[in-house]
N, C-alpha and C positions, 0 to 999 in steps of 0.2 A: 161389474167387471173389475177385477183387481188390477191395480197399477203398481209400478215400482215406486218407492218412496221418493226417488229423485225427481219425480214429476210434480211434487208438492212443495210448498214453502211454509215458513213459520206462520202461525195463526190460522192455517187452513183447518177446516173441520173434516175429519176422516172417520172411516169405520174399519174396524179390524174384526176378523172372523171370530176370534176367541174373546177379546176384551171389550168389544162393542164400540160405541162412538166416543170420540175424543177430539182434542185440539192439539195440533203440533206446537210444541214449545220451542224446540231447537232442532235444526237439521243441518248436517254437513255431509261430506263425502263418506264418513265412516259410521256415524251414529245418528239415529233419529230418536228424539225424546218426545213422548206423547203423554198429555194429561188426560186420562180417560174419565168419563163422567161418573162411572160406578166403582172402578177399581183403583183409581189413583194414577200416579205417574209411573211410566215404564220406559226403558231405554232399549232400542233395537239396533241391530246391524242394518244399515241403510240398504245395502245390496240384497239383503235377504227378506226384509219385511214386505208383505203385500197388503196394500191399503186400498180402500174404495172411497171415493168422494162422498161426503155426507151433507145433506141440506138441513139436518136438525139443528136447532139453535142450542147454544151452550146453556147449561142449567143456570138459574139465577143464583147469585151469590147471597148468602144469608146476611140479613141486616143485623149489625151489632149495635147493642144499646150502649149509649154513652154513660159513663159513671157520673153520678150526681155528687157534687162536692158537699161535704158535711159542713154544717154551720160551726163557726168558731166558738159560739157560746156553749154548745153541747160538748164540744171537745174540752173546753176549759172546766166545765162542771164535773166531768168525769176524771180529770187529772187529780192525782193525790196532792194534798197540801204539803208544801215544803216547809221544813223546820230548820231553823238555823242551828249551828253547832252550839252557840252560846245559850240559846233557849233550852236546848236539850240537856245541857250540863248544869243548868242553874239549880241550886238546891236552896231549900228554905231552912234557915237557922232558927232553932228554938232557944228561948231564954229561960 
């Protein structure tokens, strides 16, 4: 049975006829923002949207892998050798 959005609060799980199940992100007298499991975030007019309560759990968040720090030795080995200005302009004189 569909209820008016005003009967729900933030973080409630709801079902919408067109967009499926989702979690209410923000709700006030004018707008209701819902993060749907399949279609992303949508904003509705609170007085017009019809929602049903949902017992389905939210989807699991993907696990992000941590970046591994590179060793300083490999970084130093790949860096180009610096030459000084004096060494670059030094010429050999012939006698």
